[in-house]
C-alpha positions, 0 to 999 in steps of 0.5 A, a space after each residue: 850155538 857153535 859154528 859147525 851147528 849153524 853151518 849144518 843147519 844152513 845146509 838143508 835150508 840152502 837145499 830147500 831154497 834150491 828145491 823151491 827155485 828148481 820146483 817153481 822153474 819147473 812149474 814155469 817151464 811146464 806152463 810154458 810148454 802147456 801153452 805151446 802144446 795148446 798152441 800147436 793143437 790149435 794150429 793142427 785144428 786150424 790146418 784141418 779146418 783149412 784143408 776141409 774148407 779147400 775141399 769144399 771150395 773145390 767141390 763148389 768150383 766143379 759143381 757150379 757149372 753143372 748145378 747152375 741151371 739158371 741166373 738165380 741158382 748161379 747167384 746162390 751157388 756163388 754166394 756159397 763159394 764166397 762164403 767158403 772163401 771168407 771162412 778160409 781167409 779168416 782162418 788164414 788171418 788167425 794163423 797169420 796174426 794169432 787171435 780168437 779161433 771159434 770151432 763148432 763142436 757137434 753134440 748130436 749128429 741127428 739133430 745137428 746140435 753143436 756148441 762153439 768152443 773158443 781158442 786163443 791162438 798165439 802167432 808162431 813162425 809161419 811155414 812154407 806151406 802157409 806162405 804157398 797157400 795164401 796166394 793160391 787162395 787169392 788166385 782161385 778167388 780171382 778164377 771164381 770171379 772169371 767163372 762167374 762172369 762166363 756163367 752169368 753171360 751164358 745165362 743172360 744171352 739167350 739168343 745162342 743156339 742149344 749147340 752153342 750152349 753145350 759148347 760154352 758149358 763145356 768150355 766153362 767145365 774145362 776151365 774149372 778142371 784146369 784148376 785141379 792142379 791148384 786145388 791138388 797142390 793147396 790140399 797137399 799144402 794144408 795137409 803138410 801144414 797139419 802134419 808139421 803141427 803134429 810132428 812139432 807137437 810130438 817133438 814138444 811132448 817128447 821134450 816135455 816128457 824128458 824135462 819132466 823126468 829130469 826135474 822129477 829126478 832132480 827134485 827126488 834127489 834133493 828130497 832125499 838129500 834134505 831128508 838125510 840132512 834132516 836126519 843127520 842134523 837132528 841127531 846132531 842138534 838133539 846131541 848138542 841140545 842135550 849138551 846144552 841143556 846139561 850145561 844150562 842146567 848146571 848154570 841154573 843149578 849153580 850160583 855164578 857168584 858164589 859157586 854154591 847151589 841156586 834156588 832153582 836147584 833147592 826148588 827142584 828138591 823132593 822135600 820129605 817129612 824129615 827135611 830140614 832147611 836153614 835160611 840165613 839172612 845177612 842183616 841190612 846187607 844193602 847198607 853194606 853195599 851202600 857203604 863199601 860198594 857192590 864189589 865188596 858186597 859180592 866179595 862178602 857173599 863169596 866168603 860167607 858161601 865158602 864158610 858155609 861149604 866148609 861147615 858140614 859136608 852133609 848139608 847142601 849150601 844154597 844162595 836162595 836170594 841175593 843176601 839169603 843162603 840156605 843149609 838143607 839136610 834131607 834127614 833131620 836124624 843126621 843132625 846129632 844135636 838139638 836145633 838150638 845148638 845147630 843154630 849157635 853152631 851155624 852162627 858161630 861158624 859164620 861169624 867167628 871171625 870178622 871178614 876183612 877185604 882190602 883192609 876193610 874190616 867188615 862186621 855183620 849180623 844174621 837172622 835165621 829161619 828154620 823149618 822142617 818137613 815137606 813145605 820147608 822152603 815156604 815155612 822157612 821164609 815165613 819163619 825168617 820174616 817173623 824173626 825180622 818183624 820181632 827183631 829176633 836172631 832166629 825163629 823156628 817154624 813148628 806150626 801155623 799156630 804161631 803165625 795165627 798168633 802173629 796175625 792176631 797180634 797185628 790185628 789187635 794193634 790195628 784196632 788199637 791204633 784205630 781207636 787211639 786216632 779216633 780218641 786223640 791219643 797219638 801224642 808227641 814226646 820230646 827229646 833234647 838236642 844239645 851243643 858241646 856245652 850241653 845247652 839245649 838248641 832244639 827238641 826232636 818230636 817222637 811219636 807215642 801212643 797213650 793207653 786208655 787209662 791216660 797214664 802209660 804211653 807206648 813206644 812207636 813199635 806200632 808204626 810198622 803195623 800202621 804202615 802195613 794196615 795203611 793207618 800211618 798217614 792219619 797218625 803221622 799228620 795228627 802227630 805233625 799237627 800237635 808238634 807245631 801247636 806245642 811250638 807255636 810261639 817259640 823254640 826250635 824243634 825237629 819232626 821225623 819224616 819218611 818216604 810215605 810222608 814226603 810222597 803224599 801231597 796232602 802232608 806236603 800241604 799240611 806242612 806248608 800250612 802249618 809252617 806259615 801259620 805258626 811262622 815256623 820257617 826258621 825254627 823247624 827241621 825235617 829229619 828225613 829217614 832215607 831207607 829202602 822204602 824210598 822208591 823215587 829219589 826225585 820226589 825226595 829231592 824236590 820235597 827238600 828243595 821245596 821246603 828249603 826255600 821256606 827256610 826249613 832245615 834238613 837233617 839226614 836221620 840214621 846216617 851210616 845205617 847203610 842206606 845213605 851215601 855221600 853222592 845222595 847227600 850232595 844232591 840233597 844238600 842237608 844241614 845236618 847228618 844225624 849218625 845212626 845209634 849203631 855207630 855211636 852206642 859203642 864208639 868209646 869202645 869200638 874202634 871200627 865205629 870210632 874210625 868210621 864216624 871220624 871219617 864221616 865227621 871230617 867229610 861233613 866239615 868239608 861240606 859245611 854240614 853239622 853233625 848230631 850224634 844220637 844214642 849218647 847214653 854215657 859220659 864216655 860216649 859224649 866225650 868221645 863224640 865231643 872229641 871227634 868234633 860232633 856238633 850236637 848230641 842226643 840220648 839218655 845221657 842228655 835226657 830221656 824223651 818227655 811229654 813236655 819241654 823245658 
């Protein structure tokens, strides 16, 4: 994502964050103003109640001298007055210190029903009116006590004449009237306290209104800004994503290594009844990677891709998997030759000349799978897999019938293997391995399946079927046991083991038991096939180290076929390297095989590893291998596998 897009996306995010900050600040401010408003409202109520209480106190002050006709009524009226003083004092305390303010709210005037509403008042700055009210209230309370004493004395002393009584009452009333100015001032102050709260409340409400309007306008502006930014950014993002999608599609549809179309592109093609797809698999490409390195392997793929691109512009070229290419044509009618001719034409075009990279001349072979119709990709892969299983150069998918036949073939041999194992018809054959003087040094044990007639033996093509049907371990253990029994007294021999044998604990225990039982520690060699089936080299390494400790010798079988490399050889520390037959069979004529084997022999000698050449089928091949310094030889020129040993 480019910097401009990141910047544009960050703007609305920043704007939204500012909006949230402003909004929550506004809410906090409104909450604060709400509390202040409630406080001023409560202050108004308290001021109103103070005013009301002062009026009641004033009324009682003037009524007590007139209504107190005896000592009892005087006591009662003075209690009422003291009660009003206390109520007023409580109101002053709340106003001064803050706290709980309870107010009676009438519900029904007739029945005089009411409920008490509770307010919580927070202390605020005191006004001059309040400061003036408090000492005057205390002054009045003092005067009320004086008035009480005068009245009490008036009623207690009953010896006075009526004229004296009238005179004394007149003095008391005049005493109360002289306080009229105090009451008037207190009422004025309590009113001012009320109006002061009202004015402050009005100011606050105006400020709240102004503030609310400001925040609303600010938030509205931010919302408009955010909407505009989202619209603008949405447009830009859609444009950028469209461009990015096209770019990703281009990357998805184009193979980055070879520059031809990818499998994703092939899978998106709407195949039709006239479609044709040719899948081209480079045989043993993993071996090429092992032998020459992954970098050169990639260069080979690039060269093959260019060859296919220059083949015919009507055909689209795809890299379907790591070492499988595809040629696709949307209409088989455009192909103006038979499918057999087309296959030959493609093969010749790809393999017309040897690929040379950094002075390495690299030969390779291909296997092809061909299919027609709407399901060409699936069927072409099915044809390719069948061609590999049957060791054919190509296979054309015509119908499901062929694949049913293949399944039936596999099922037939699965049953045959099952019966052969049950009837003990898995037999070892032995092929001699000789030194340079053609003296037999040991025999390699090879698996065969004896037919029911007991006269014919079947070569081990069935091993792959046995592996697929999970019967291999059983027949392999039978083969191992019979081989050890054959050499129970004397003679050196070798047995073939693959990763399935090595990875099974039961097979390992069987080998250990047989080695100890027949005292074969220094007579047996394990020929290990190091191929693509190996999932964990640590298992292989541990197996080799375990049996080498017994004195068992280790040979790497089919060395040079593409899977082995020198690093793994060093890790396994084998006693023998057994060169693959593909390198030996034409070594007397093929200079490339000659040079390859020569270098391998020299390398092995430096590591003190013995070498074995298999597939020595002619004297010329034997002489060439002998000249190169190979230590041991095996093949039809030496002797064919038989079911007995000399």
